[in-house]
LUMTORBA-7704 format. One line per field, with one value per residue (C-alpha): residue number from 1; x, y, z; residue in one letter. Coordinates in steps of 0.5 Angstrom, whole numbers, padded with zeros to 4 digits, always signed. Example, Ala and Ser with C-alpha at 12.3 -4.5 7.8 and 13.67 -1.06 7.14 Angstrom:
// LUMTORBA-7704
seq = c(1:2);
xx = c(+0025:+0027);
yy = c(-0009:-0002);
zz = c(+0016:+0014);
type = c(a:s);
***
This chain:
// LUMTORBA-7704
seq = c(1:2:3:4:5:6:7:8:9:10:11:12:13:14:15:16:17:18:19:20:21:22:23:24:25:26:27:28:29:30:31:32:33:34:35:36:37:38:39:40:41:42:43:44:45:46:47:48:49:50:51:52:53:54:55:56:57:58:59:60:61:62:63:64:65:66:67:68:69:70:71:72:73:74:75:76:77:78:79:80:81:82:83:84:85:86:87:88:89:90:91:92:93:94:95:96:97:98:99:100:101:102:103:104:105:106:107:108:109:110:111:112:113:114:115:116:117:118:119:120:121:122:123:124:125:126:127:128:129:130:131:132:133:134:135:136:137:138:139:140:141:142:143:144:145:146:147:148:149:150:151:152:153:154:155:156:157:158:159:160:161:162:163:164:165:166:167:168:169:170:171:172:173:174:175:176:177:178:179:180:181:182:183:184:185:186:187:188:189:190:191:192:193:194:195:196:197:198:199:200:201:202:203:204:205:206:207:208:209:210:211:212:213:214:215:216:217:218:219:220:221:222:223:224:225:226:227:228:229:230:231:232:233:234:235:236:237:238:239:240:241:242:243:244:245:246:247:248:249:250:251:252:253:254:255:256:257:258:259:260:261:262:263:264:265:266:267:268:269:270:271:272:273:274:275:276:277:278:279:280:281:282:283:284:285:286:287:288:289:290:291:292:293:294:295:296:297:298:299:300:301:302:303:304:305:306:307:308:309:310:311:312:313:314:315:316:317:318:319:320:321:322:323:324:325:326:327:328:329:330:331:332:333:334:335:336:337:338:339:340:341:342:343:344:345:346:347:348:349:350:351:352:353:354:355:356:357:358:359:360:361:362:363:364:365:366:367:368:369:370:371:372:373:374:375:376:377:378:379:380:381:382:383:384:385:386:387:388:389:390:391:392:393:394:395:396:397:398:399:400:401:402:403:404:405:406:407:408:409:410:411:412:413:414:415:416:417:418:419:420:421:422:423:424:425:426:427:428:429:430:431:432:433:434:435:436:437:438:439:440:441:442:443:444:445:446:447:448:449:450:451:452:453:454:455:456:457:458:459:460:461:462:463:464:465:466:467:468:469:470:471:472:473:474:475:476:477:478:479:480:481:482:483:484:485:486:487:488:489:490:491:492:493:494:495:496:497:498:499:500:501:502:503:504:505:506:507:508:509:510:511:512:513:514:515:516:517:518:519:520:521:522:523:524:525:526:527:528:529:530:531:532:533:534:535:536:537:538:539:540:541:542:543:544:545:546:547:548:549:550:551:552:553:554:555:556:557:558:559:560:561:562:563:564:565:566:567:568:569:570:571:572:573:574:575:576:577:578:579:580:581:582:583:584:585:586:587:588:589:590:591:592:593:594:595:596:597:598:599:600:601:602:603:604:605:606:607:608:609:610:611:612:613:614:615:616:617:618:619:620:621:622:623:624:625:626:627:628:629:630:631:632:633:634:635:636:637:638:639:640:641:642:643:644:645:646:647:648:649:650:651:652:653:654:655:656:657:658:659:660:661:662:663:664:665:666:667:668:669:670:671:672:673:674:675:676:677:678:679:680:681:682:683:684:685:686:687:688:689);
xx = c(+0000:+0003:+0004:+0003:+0006:+0002:+0001:-0004:+0000:+0007:+0010:+0018:+0020:+0027:+0028:+0032:+0027:+0026:+0023:+0016:+0012:+0005:+0002:-0005:-0008:-0015:-0019:-0026:-0031:-0025:-0019:-0012:-0006:+0001:+0006:+0013:+0018:+0026:+0032:+0034:+0038:+0031:+0031:+0025:+0026:+0019:+0011:+0005:-0002:-0005:-0012:-0012:-0009:-0014:-0019:-0016:-0016:-0023:-0025:-0021:-0023:-0031:-0029:-0026:-0032:-0037:-0033:-0032:-0039:-0041:-0036:-0040:-0047:-0044:-0041:-0048:-0052:-0048:-0048:-0056:-0056:-0052:-0056:-0062:-0060:-0057:-0064:-0067:-0063:-0065:-0072:-0071:-0067:-0073:-0078:-0074:-0073:-0080:-0082:-0077:-0080:-0087:-0084:-0081:-0087:-0091:-0086:-0087:-0094:-0095:-0090:-0094:-0100:-0097:-0094:-0101:-0104:-0099:-0101:-0108:-0107:-0103:-0108:-0113:-0109:-0108:-0116:-0117:-0112:-0116:-0123:-0120:-0118:-0124:-0128:-0124:-0125:-0132:-0132:-0128:-0133:-0139:-0136:-0136:-0143:-0144:-0140:-0145:-0151:-0148:-0146:-0138:-0137:-0141:-0144:-0139:-0133:-0136:-0136:-0129:-0127:-0130:-0127:-0120:-0121:-0123:-0117:-0112:-0114:-0108:-0104:-0109:-0108:-0101:-0100:-0105:-0106:-0110:-0114:-0121:-0119:-0118:-0123:-0127:-0123:-0116:-0119:-0121:-0114:-0110:-0114:-0113:-0105:-0107:-0109:-0106:-0112:-0112:-0117:-0124:-0124:-0130:-0137:-0141:-0147:-0152:-0157:-0163:-0167:-0170:-0166:-0158:-0155:-0153:-0157:-0164:-0165:-0172:-0172:-0168:-0166:-0161:-0156:-0156:-0155:-0149:-0146:-0146:-0144:-0138:-0136:-0137:-0132:-0127:-0127:-0126:-0132:-0135:-0142:-0146:-0153:-0158:-0163:-0169:-0167:-0171:-0172:-0171:-0164:-0157:-0153:-0147:-0146:-0145:-0137:-0136:-0143:-0145:-0151:-0150:-0151:-0156:-0163:-0165:-0172:-0175:-0182:-0188:-0196:-0195:-0190:-0182:-0181:-0174:-0170:-0164:-0158:-0154:-0148:-0143:-0140:-0142:-0138:-0134:-0139:-0141:-0149:-0153:-0159:-0165:-0169:-0176:-0177:-0185:-0187:-0182:-0187:-0186:-0180:-0180:-0184:-0183:-0183:-0181:-0187:-0194:-0197:-0203:-0199:-0193:-0194:-0194:-0188:-0183:-0186:-0183:-0177:-0176:-0177:-0173:-0167:-0167:-0167:-0161:-0157:-0158:-0157:-0151:-0148:-0147:-0147:-0147:-0147:-0152:-0158:-0160:-0167:-0170:-0177:-0184:-0181:-0177:-0179:-0183:-0176:-0176:-0182:-0179:-0172:-0175:-0180:-0177:-0170:-0166:-0165:-0163:-0156:-0157:-0156:-0151:-0154:-0158:-0163:-0163:-0169:-0168:-0174:-0173:-0180:-0185:-0191:-0191:-0195:-0198:-0204:-0206:-0211:-0207:-0209:-0203:-0198:-0199:-0196:-0189:-0190:-0192:-0197:-0203:-0206:-0199:-0197:-0204:-0204:-0203:-0196:-0194:-0197:-0204:-0205:-0206:-0212:-0214:-0214:-0217:-0211:-0204:-0198:-0192:-0188:-0190:-0187:-0181:-0180:-0183:-0178:-0172:-0166:-0165:-0169:-0166:-0170:-0167:-0168:-0163:-0167:-0171:-0170:-0172:-0177:-0180:-0180:-0184:-0189:-0190:-0188:-0190:-0196:-0200:-0194:-0193:-0195:-0191:-0185:-0185:-0186:-0179:-0176:-0170:-0168:-0170:-0164:-0164:-0159:-0158:-0156:-0150:-0147:-0141:-0135:-0130:-0135:-0137:-0131:-0130:-0123:-0122:-0128:-0126:-0132:-0131:-0127:-0123:-0123:-0123:-0124:-0126:-0119:-0119:-0125:-0123:-0125:-0132:-0132:-0129:-0135:-0140:-0137:-0137:-0144:-0147:-0143:-0146:-0153:-0152:-0154:-0151:-0144:-0142:-0139:-0142:-0149:-0153:-0154:-0159:-0160:-0166:-0166:-0173:-0174:-0181:-0186:-0191:-0188:-0187:-0191:-0191:-0194:-0188:-0183:-0186:-0186:-0179:-0177:-0181:-0178:-0171:-0171:-0173:-0166:-0163:-0162:-0160:-0164:-0163:-0168:-0166:-0169:-0165:-0166:-0173:-0179:-0182:-0189:-0192:-0189:-0195:-0194:-0187:-0188:-0194:-0189:-0184:-0189:-0190:-0183:-0181:-0187:-0184:-0179:-0173:-0166:-0164:-0168:-0166:-0170:-0167:-0172:-0167:-0161:-0154:-0149:-0144:-0148:-0151:-0144:-0143:-0149:-0147:-0140:-0143:-0149:-0149:-0156:-0159:-0167:-0168:-0175:-0173:-0167:-0168:-0166:-0164:-0165:-0161:-0157:-0158:-0157:-0151:-0147:-0149:-0146:-0140:-0139:-0140:-0148:-0153:-0159:-0165:-0172:-0177:-0182:-0183:-0187:-0183:-0188:-0189:-0186:-0178:-0173:-0171:-0166:-0168:-0164:-0167:-0161:-0162:-0161:-0156:-0150:-0152:-0159:-0157:-0152:-0156:-0162:-0158:-0154:-0159:-0166:-0169:-0168:-0173:-0170:-0172:-0168:-0162:-0162:-0162:-0156:-0152:-0153:-0153:-0148:-0143:-0138:-0143:-0146:-0139:-0137:-0143:-0141:-0134:-0136:-0141:-0136:-0131:-0136:-0136:-0143:-0141:-0143:-0136:-0138:-0144:-0148:-0143:-0141:-0148:-0149:-0143:-0145:-0151:-0148:-0144:-0149:-0154:-0148:-0147:-0155);
yy = c(+0000:+0007:+0012:+0019:+0025:+0029:+0035:+0038:+0038:+0036:+0035:+0036:+0034:+0036:+0030:+0024:+0020:+0018:+0024:+0022:+0026:+0024:+0024:+0022:+0020:+0020:+0016:+0016:+0014:+0013:+0016:+0013:+0016:+0013:+0016:+0016:+0016:+0018:+0019:+0026:+0026:+0025:+0018:+0014:+0008:+0006:+0007:+0007:+0006:+0012:+0010:+0004:+0009:+0014:+0009:+0006:+0013:+0014:+0008:+0009:+0016:+0014:+0008:+0013:+0018:+0013:+0010:+0018:+0019:+0012:+0014:+0021:+0018:+0014:+0019:+0023:+0018:+0017:+0024:+0024:+0018:+0022:+0028:+0024:+0020:+0027:+0030:+0024:+0025:+0032:+0031:+0025:+0030:+0035:+0031:+0028:+0035:+0037:+0031:+0033:+0040:+0037:+0033:+0038:+0043:+0037:+0036:+0043:+0043:+0037:+0040:+0046:+0042:+0038:+0044:+0047:+0040:+0040:+0047:+0045:+0039:+0043:+0048:+0043:+0039:+0046:+0047:+0040:+0041:+0047:+0044:+0038:+0042:+0046:+0039:+0036:+0043:+0042:+0035:+0037:+0042:+0038:+0033:+0038:+0039:+0032:+0032:+0038:+0034:+0028:+0032:+0031:+0038:+0044:+0049:+0054:+0050:+0048:+0055:+0056:+0050:+0052:+0058:+0055:+0050:+0056:+0061:+0055:+0050:+0050:+0049:+0043:+0040:+0040:+0038:+0032:+0030:+0024:+0028:+0025:+0018:+0020:+0019:+0025:+0025:+0025:+0030:+0035:+0034:+0035:+0041:+0044:+0044:+0049:+0054:+0061:+0064:+0069:+0075:+0073:+0074:+0074:+0072:+0066:+0065:+0059:+0058:+0055:+0053:+0047:+0046:+0046:+0044:+0038:+0034:+0038:+0041:+0043:+0051:+0057:+0057:+0050:+0054:+0060:+0057:+0053:+0058:+0064:+0059:+0057:+0065:+0067:+0061:+0063:+0070:+0068:+0067:+0060:+0058:+0052:+0050:+0046:+0042:+0037:+0030:+0028:+0021:+0022:+0024:+0021:+0021:+0018:+0025:+0027:+0027:+0024:+0023:+0021:+0020:+0023:+0018:+0021:+0024:+0032:+0034:+0040:+0043:+0042:+0042:+0043:+0037:+0035:+0031:+0027:+0028:+0025:+0029:+0027:+0031:+0032:+0036:+0038:+0042:+0044:+0047:+0043:+0041:+0039:+0034:+0034:+0028:+0028:+0021:+0022:+0026:+0022:+0022:+0030:+0029:+0022:+0023:+0023:+0031:+0037:+0041:+0041:+0038:+0040:+0040:+0044:+0049:+0044:+0041:+0047:+0050:+0044:+0044:+0051:+0051:+0044:+0048:+0053:+0048:+0045:+0051:+0053:+0046:+0045:+0052:+0055:+0063:+0065:+0072:+0071:+0066:+0067:+0064:+0063:+0064:+0063:+0056:+0058:+0065:+0063:+0063:+0071:+0071:+0065:+0068:+0075:+0072:+0066:+0064:+0071:+0070:+0063:+0065:+0068:+0075:+0077:+0073:+0077:+0075:+0076:+0074:+0072:+0072:+0068:+0068:+0074:+0071:+0065:+0067:+0062:+0064:+0060:+0061:+0065:+0059:+0055:+0059:+0056:+0050:+0052:+0056:+0063:+0067:+0068:+0074:+0078:+0076:+0077:+0085:+0089:+0091:+0084:+0077:+0079:+0079:+0086:+0083:+0077:+0080:+0074:+0070:+0070:+0071:+0068:+0071:+0078:+0075:+0074:+0081:+0084:+0080:+0080:+0085:+0085:+0083:+0081:+0080:+0077:+0080:+0080:+0086:+0090:+0096:+0096:+0102:+0097:+0091:+0095:+0099:+0094:+0087:+0086:+0082:+0085:+0087:+0094:+0097:+0092:+0093:+0101:+0101:+0097:+0100:+0102:+0095:+0092:+0091:+0088:+0082:+0079:+0071:+0069:+0063:+0058:+0061:+0055:+0050:+0055:+0059:+0058:+0059:+0053:+0049:+0042:+0040:+0045:+0043:+0049:+0054:+0062:+0069:+0076:+0077:+0071:+0069:+0064:+0058:+0060:+0059:+0052:+0051:+0053:+0048:+0042:+0044:+0044:+0037:+0034:+0036:+0035:+0042:+0046:+0047:+0055:+0059:+0065:+0063:+0066:+0060:+0061:+0056:+0055:+0051:+0049:+0048:+0050:+0052:+0055:+0062:+0061:+0064:+0058:+0063:+0068:+0062:+0059:+0066:+0067:+0060:+0062:+0069:+0066:+0060:+0065:+0068:+0062:+0062:+0056:+0054:+0049:+0047:+0043:+0041:+0041:+0036:+0034:+0038:+0041:+0041:+0041:+0035:+0034:+0042:+0040:+0034:+0039:+0044:+0039:+0037:+0044:+0046:+0039:+0040:+0046:+0041:+0046:+0043:+0049:+0047:+0041:+0039:+0035:+0033:+0030:+0033:+0032:+0036:+0036:+0039:+0044:+0047:+0046:+0050:+0056:+0056:+0055:+0060:+0067:+0068:+0064:+0065:+0066:+0065:+0070:+0075:+0073:+0066:+0064:+0056:+0055:+0062:+0062:+0069:+0070:+0064:+0066:+0073:+0069:+0065:+0070:+0069:+0075:+0073:+0075:+0074:+0070:+0075:+0076:+0083:+0089:+0093:+0088:+0089:+0089:+0090:+0098:+0101:+0103:+0109:+0108:+0109:+0102:+0098:+0092:+0093:+0087:+0089:+0096:+0092:+0087:+0092:+0097:+0092:+0086:+0087:+0092:+0088:+0084:+0078:+0081:+0087:+0083:+0080:+0087:+0089:+0083:+0084:+0091:+0094:+0088:+0093:+0095:+0088:+0085:+0091:+0089:+0081:+0083:+0088:+0082:+0077:+0081:+0082:+0078:+0076:+0070:+0068:+0071:+0078:+0083:+0078:+0076:+0083:+0085:+0080:+0081:+0089:+0087:+0082:+0088:+0092:+0088:+0086:+0093:+0094);
zz = c(+0000:-0002:+0003:+0001:+0005:+0010:+0007:+0012:+0018:+0020:+0027:+0029:+0036:+0038:+0043:+0044:+0041:+0033:+0029:+0027:+0021:+0020:+0013:+0011:+0005:+0003:-0001:-0003:+0003:+0008:+0011:+0012:+0015:+0016:+0021:+0019:+0024:+0023:+0027:+0028:+0021:+0018:+0016:+0016:+0021:+0022:+0020:+0025:+0022:+0025:+0023:+0028:+0033:+0033:+0033:+0039:+0043:+0041:+0044:+0050:+0051:+0051:+0056:+0060:+0059:+0061:+0067:+0069:+0068:+0072:+0078:+0078:+0078:+0084:+0088:+0087:+0089:+0095:+0096:+0096:+0100:+0105:+0105:+0105:+0111:+0114:+0113:+0116:+0122:+0123:+0122:+0128:+0132:+0131:+0133:+0139:+0141:+0140:+0145:+0150:+0150:+0151:+0156:+0160:+0159:+0162:+0167:+0169:+0169:+0173:+0178:+0178:+0179:+0185:+0188:+0188:+0191:+0196:+0198:+0198:+0202:+0207:+0208:+0209:+0214:+0218:+0217:+0220:+0225:+0227:+0227:+0231:+0236:+0236:+0236:+0242:+0246:+0245:+0247:+0254:+0255:+0254:+0259:+0264:+0263:+0264:+0271:+0273:+0272:+0275:+0281:+0280:+0280:+0282:+0277:+0280:+0279:+0272:+0270:+0272:+0268:+0262:+0262:+0263:+0257:+0252:+0255:+0255:+0249:+0246:+0252:+0254:+0247:+0247:+0255:+0254:+0247:+0250:+0255:+0252:+0254:+0261:+0267:+0270:+0276:+0272:+0267:+0273:+0276:+0270:+0268:+0275:+0273:+0268:+0273:+0270:+0266:+0261:+0260:+0257:+0250:+0245:+0247:+0250:+0245:+0246:+0240:+0243:+0236:+0233:+0226:+0225:+0218:+0217:+0222:+0222:+0216:+0215:+0213:+0214:+0221:+0219:+0215:+0219:+0225:+0223:+0218:+0223:+0229:+0225:+0223:+0230:+0232:+0227:+0230:+0237:+0240:+0244:+0241:+0242:+0240:+0244:+0240:+0241:+0239:+0233:+0232:+0225:+0226:+0224:+0230:+0225:+0223:+0230:+0232:+0239:+0241:+0248:+0252:+0259:+0265:+0269:+0267:+0269:+0270:+0267:+0269:+0264:+0266:+0273:+0274:+0273:+0268:+0266:+0260:+0257:+0255:+0249:+0247:+0241:+0236:+0229:+0224:+0230:+0234:+0241:+0241:+0246:+0245:+0249:+0249:+0253:+0257:+0259:+0253:+0248:+0242:+0242:+0237:+0235:+0229:+0221:+0221:+0225:+0224:+0222:+0228:+0232:+0238:+0235:+0241:+0246:+0243:+0243:+0249:+0253:+0249:+0251:+0258:+0258:+0255:+0260:+0266:+0263:+0262:+0270:+0272:+0268:+0271:+0264:+0264:+0257:+0255:+0250:+0249:+0242:+0240:+0233:+0230:+0234:+0236:+0241:+0242:+0249:+0252:+0252:+0257:+0261:+0262:+0265:+0269:+0272:+0270:+0270:+0278:+0277:+0276:+0269:+0271:+0266:+0260:+0255:+0249:+0242:+0238:+0230:+0226:+0220:+0218:+0220:+0217:+0221:+0228:+0231:+0236:+0242:+0248:+0253:+0258:+0255:+0257:+0264:+0261:+0262:+0268:+0266:+0268:+0263:+0267:+0267:+0259:+0256:+0255:+0249:+0250:+0252:+0248:+0246:+0239:+0236:+0231:+0235:+0242:+0245:+0243:+0245:+0240:+0241:+0236:+0239:+0246:+0243:+0240:+0246:+0251:+0247:+0248:+0241:+0235:+0228:+0222:+0216:+0210:+0204:+0200:+0205:+0209:+0217:+0215:+0209:+0214:+0219:+0215:+0209:+0211:+0218:+0217:+0223:+0228:+0225:+0232:+0236:+0231:+0231:+0238:+0239:+0233:+0237:+0238:+0231:+0226:+0219:+0217:+0211:+0210:+0208:+0205:+0206:+0202:+0203:+0199:+0194:+0191:+0183:+0185:+0189:+0187:+0186:+0182:+0176:+0170:+0171:+0176:+0175:+0178:+0177:+0174:+0170:+0167:+0162:+0166:+0166:+0159:+0160:+0165:+0160:+0154:+0160:+0162:+0155:+0153:+0159:+0158:+0150:+0149:+0143:+0144:+0144:+0149:+0146:+0148:+0154:+0159:+0164:+0170:+0175:+0181:+0184:+0191:+0192:+0187:+0192:+0190:+0183:+0178:+0173:+0167:+0168:+0168:+0161:+0158:+0160:+0157:+0150:+0149:+0151:+0146:+0141:+0142:+0142:+0150:+0153:+0160:+0165:+0170:+0176:+0183:+0189:+0194:+0197:+0194:+0200:+0197:+0190:+0187:+0182:+0180:+0179:+0174:+0171:+0170:+0167:+0162:+0160:+0159:+0156:+0151:+0148:+0145:+0144:+0143:+0148:+0154:+0159:+0166:+0171:+0176:+0181:+0185:+0183:+0187:+0181:+0176:+0181:+0181:+0174:+0173:+0177:+0174:+0166:+0167:+0165:+0169:+0175:+0175:+0182:+0186:+0190:+0191:+0199:+0199:+0206:+0205:+0199:+0198:+0191:+0189:+0193:+0190:+0183:+0184:+0187:+0181:+0176:+0174:+0175:+0180:+0176:+0180:+0176:+0172:+0165:+0166:+0166:+0169:+0175:+0182:+0182:+0188:+0187:+0191:+0198:+0201:+0208:+0212:+0216:+0209:+0209:+0204:+0201:+0200:+0197:+0192:+0190:+0189:+0185:+0181:+0179:+0183:+0178:+0172:+0169:+0165:+0158:+0161:+0163:+0156:+0153:+0157:+0156:+0148:+0147:+0153:+0155:+0158:+0163:+0164:+0165:+0170:+0174:+0174:+0176:+0182:+0184:+0184:+0188:+0194:+0200:+0202:+0206:+0213:+0215:+0213:+0214:+0217:+0222:+0223:+0225:+0230:+0233:+0234:+0237:+0242:+0244:+0245:+0249:+0254:+0256:+0258);
type = c(x:x:x:x:x:x:x:x:x:x:x:x:x:x:x:x:x:x:x:x:x:x:x:x:x:x:x:x:x:x:x:x:x:x:x:x:x:x:x:x:x:x:x:x:x:x:x:x:x:x:x:x:x:x:x:x:x:x:x:x:x:x:x:x:x:x:x:x:x:x:x:x:x:x:x:x:x:x:x:x:x:x:x:x:x:x:x:x:x:x:x:x:x:x:x:x:x:x:x:x:x:x:x:x:x:x:x:x:x:x:x:x:x:x:x:x:x:x:x:x:x:x:x:x:x:x:x:x:x:x:x:x:x:x:x:x:x:x:x:x:x:x:x:x:x:x:x:x:x:x:x:x:x:x:x:x:x:x:x:x:x:x:x:x:x:x:x:x:x:x:x:x:x:x:x:x:x:x:x:x:x:x:x:x:x:x:x:x:x:x:x:x:x:x:x:x:x:x:x:x:x:x:x:x:x:x:x:x:x:x:x:x:x:x:x:x:x:x:x:x:x:x:x:x:x:x:x:x:x:x:x:x:x:x:x:x:x:x:x:x:x:x:x:x:x:x:x:x:x:x:x:x:x:x:x:x:x:x:x:x:x:x:x:x:x:x:x:x:x:x:x:x:x:x:x:x:x:x:x:x:x:x:x:x:x:x:x:x:x:x:x:x:x:x:x:x:x:x:x:x:x:x:x:x:x:x:x:x:x:x:x:x:x:x:x:x:x:x:x:x:x:x:x:x:x:x:x:x:x:x:x:x:x:x:x:x:x:x:x:x:x:x:x:x:x:x:x:x:x:x:x:x:x:x:x:x:x:x:x:x:x:x:x:x:x:x:x:x:x:x:x:x:x:x:x:x:x:x:x:x:x:x:x:x:x:x:x:x:x:x:x:x:x:x:x:x:x:x:x:x:x:x:x:x:x:x:x:x:x:x:x:x:x:x:x:x:x:x:x:x:x:x:x:x:x:x:x:x:x:x:x:x:x:x:x:x:x:x:x:x:x:x:x:x:x:x:x:x:x:x:x:x:x:x:x:x:x:x:x:x:x:x:x:x:x:x:x:x:x:x:x:x:x:x:x:x:x:x:x:x:x:x:x:x:x:x:x:x:x:x:x:x:x:x:x:x:x:x:x:x:x:x:x:x:x:x:x:x:x:x:x:x:x:x:x:x:x:x:x:x:x:x:x:x:x:x:x:x:x:x:x:x:x:x:x:x:x:x:x:x:x:x:x:x:x:x:x:x:x:x:x:x:x:x:x:x:x:x:x:x:x:x:x:x:x:x:x:x:x:x:x:x:x:x:x:x:x:x:x:x:x:x:x:x:x:x:x:x:x:x:x:x:x:x:x:x:x:x:x:x:x:x:x:x:x:x:x:x:x:x:x:x:x:x:x:x:x:x:x:x:x:x:x:x:x:x:x:x:x:x:x:x:x:x:x:x:x:x:x:x:x:x:x:x:x:x:x:x:x:x:x:x:x:x:x:x:x:x:x:x:x:x:x:x:x:x:x:x:x:x:x:x:x:x:x:x:x:x:x:x:x:x:x:x:x:x:x:x:x);
***
C-alpha cells in the first residue's frame, strides 16, 4: 500500500526520540493515515498505522468518559444518600427535640399542679387540725356539762373549767394529747394543773333552736345556725347549740356522740319530767340534744313541723333547754333564739330564769319568717310555768288583731334585748310598714332594738377559684375557666356547644312562690333568641310534687333543643350550672335556704328574679339609712332587671354587664362578712345593757 506524504500537518520533536512525521492519504469513502518515524537525521525508521491508533484513542476515551460518568453518578448517588440520611437524622432530632420540649412542659405543668395540690393539702391539713382542735375542746366542754349533771363538780367549778378550756385550749391539747380517754377524776386533776387563766375574749353564745345543718335541715334556720356559728367561732367566740333529739336524726353525723348517764328534770304542765341528754360536735360546734322521756312522742315523729300540738312540743323543749342551762351551770353571754318555736324563751327568761344564775345573760331573737305567727289560747302559757294574766296584755303577748289570743312571735319581739329580722332585699322601714304581717304596731314600738340582717353562704364550699368540681377554676380577674365550664355543661347535657350562647340556670325547690305562667313565658321568649335553659330540682321538694311534674311536662313539650329539665338533685351538676351559666333565674332574691342569688354572684352569674312582666314588681334600691350592704348592692345591680332587660343589656351593653358581674364576684357576702359583723355588733350592744 502506497504511503502518501502528509501535506496538511507535520510535527517535529527535538527530543532524543525518533522523529515522527504524520501523513494522511484520503480515498473516496474512507480516511487512511500513515505515521512516518525517522531518526534525528531524517531517515525513516518505521511506519505506524495512524488510522488504527486514532480508533483506539477514540474507544479508550469513550470508555474513560463512560467510566467517569459512572463514577460521577455513583458519587452523586452516594452524596444524595448521605444527604437524605442526614435529612432523616435532622427530622428525627427535631422530633426528639419537640418530644423533649413537650415532656419538659408536661413535667413543669405536673410539677405546678403537684405543688398546688401540696399547698391545698397543707391548707386542708391546717384546717382539719384547727377543726379537730375545736372539736376536742367541745368534747371537753360537753364532758364538763355531764359532770355537773352527775354531781361530780359544782356549777361554779364547771364555769371556771369551761373558761379554762377556752382560754388555754392550745396548752391543754399540747400537754394532754390523749385527754379525752381519761376518766372524769383524772381529767379534772389535769385541768387544774393549768390554773393560770387568760382574760376572757369573745362571747359565749348559746343557740336554742329547732334546726341545724346538716343533721336537722328543715328550713332557713338550719343553714343560718351552722353558718353563723362557724363564722363566730372563727372570730374567737364560743358558740354552742341546743336542739331537740328528733327520732329521724342520723347520729352518725355527730362527732363524739355520747349519752349522759343521768337524767335531768324540767317543768311542764305542773310536774317535773325526766329528760336524757346527748352531746356531740357538728361542724366544729358543740351540740346538746334534749330527749324527753315521758313525752317521748314529741320529737319521735316523721316530720319536724306540721302537727296540731306543735306549740306544746316546742314550749316543752324551750323550757327544758333553760332548765338544762341552769342545771349545767352555764352562764352564756347571749341566749340566741329563733322563730316562733323558741320565742317563748323571752318571757320565760325574764319572768323565771334570770334570777337563777343567768343575771349576766341577754336575749337576741332572730325572726327568719315573720309570716309564721301561731296564735294560741292564753291559758296554754301556764303549761311552761308562765302566768297568762300577766302576759295577755296589748304591750306583751296579746295579738294585735285577734285580741282573745296570744301571739308567741310577738312575745319574742317584746321580751328580747335585740330583734333581728332576716332579709337580703328589704330595709328596716320597709319591713316595719310593708312586711310586718300584722305586727307593725309592735315593731314600730320596738324599732330601736330592731335590726335587719342578710343571710350568707359557706364560701369555703362555694368558690370558683377553688371549686374542685369545676373542670377549670376561674376568678373575676381571669374568666377563661368560666367558658370552659360552659362548654363542659353543654357537653354533659348534650346542648349545642357554643361558649357565646347565653346560658340560664334555674333551681326549683318550692313552686308555691313561683308564677308558672311567667316562667313558661320566659322560656318561650328566651328560646326564640337561642338562649339555653337548664332547670334542676334541689333536694326534696318541700311541696307540690305534682305541680313540678306538670311544669316539667309543659317545659319539655316546647321540644326545644336548648332546654333541659333535670328532675333530680345532682351536686356535681349543681356546681357546673353555677359555673357555666350567665344568668340564674331565682324564685326570690332573698333565699335563706339555698342562698342561690349569693352563690350565683360569686360564680359570675347574674341572679334575676322570675318574672316576664317588665312592669311587674321589682326590687328597686331602698335608700333607707338602715338597709344592709347586700340589699343595696343586689337591688341596684340586678334587682331592678327583668329577664328581658337582662338579655338586652348582655347583647347591647356588654361592657356595663361585665362590670356588674366583676363587681358582684369581688364582693364578700359569706357568713363571715356582713351577717357575722351585724350579729357581733348586736351581741356587744346587748351585753352593755
